[in-house]
C-alpha positions, -999 to 999 in steps of 0.1 A, spaced: 592 -110 166 586 -71 170 583 -53 209 557 -25 216 580 -1 203 590 -13 176 626 -26 177 631 -59 172 647 -92 192 658 -126 183 676 -151 204 708 -155 217 712 -189 210 688 -216 184 691 -248 195 666 -277 201 658 -280 242 663 -254 273 692 -233 278 700 -212 309 725 -191 323 741 -181 293 768 -158 294 796 -138 265 833 -145 268 848 -116 283 861 -104 246 822 -106 235 826 -131 208 813 -166 219 789 -168 244 787 -196 273 751 -217 287 738 -247 302 720 -266 280 703 -299 276 705 -306 237 726 -336 246 695 -352 266 709 -337 297 725 -301 313 760 -293 300 783 -266 289 784 -259 253 803 -226 241 793 -208 201 792 -180 190 765 -155 199 735 -154 171 753 -185 153 726 -213 139 752 -236 135 763 -263 165 773 -254 197 810 -266 207 799 -292 241 831 -285 270 811 -305 294 811 -341 293 791 -358 327 768 -324 332 770 -292 336 759 -255 351 765 -219 361 792 -211 338 811 -186 348 842 -176 318 876 -167 335 892 -155 304 883 -162 264 896 -190 265 886 -209 297 851 -215 315 847 -226 352 810 -247 356 798 -275 383 791 -301 372 764 -327 389 784 -335 418 792 -299 428 828 -301 411 837 -267 401 857 -279 368 874 -259 343 870 -259 302 899 -246 287 888 -243 252 915 -256 222 922 -235 185 910 -265 168 878 -260 184 877 -291 214 881 -280 248 906 -298 277 881 -304 313 900 -305 344 880 -308 380 895 -284 402 879 -286 438 850 -302 455 823 -276 463 795 -277 491 775 -259 461 739 -283 455 732 -289 419 703 -303 410 726 -335 396 730 -341 436 
C-alpha cells in the first residue's frame, strides 16, 4: 500500500490469524512473533517478508517472544513459565521450561 508521502509499506508477516509482538533476531535474518495460525496463541519464527510456512517453536501456547541469540528465543507459556526454544538446523526446535514467573498471561 502507498503512504501519503509516496512510500510503500507491506506486512512483515503475511499469515492467517492474528500476529503480535514481532521481533527481529540479533542477526536480522529471522523474526519471532506470537500468532494464532494454529487456532491459539503460539510462538513462531520465520524469515521476514516470507509467505511460506513459519516454524512453530512453542507447543502449549506462548506469548512475548524475546531473542537471546540468533538461535534461541525466550517466551512465556500460558501459565507464566519462562521457556527457551533452541532452533535446530533441520527446521525444528527444542523447548525447555526455565522457571515459573508471576507474570500474568492471557492464558492464565
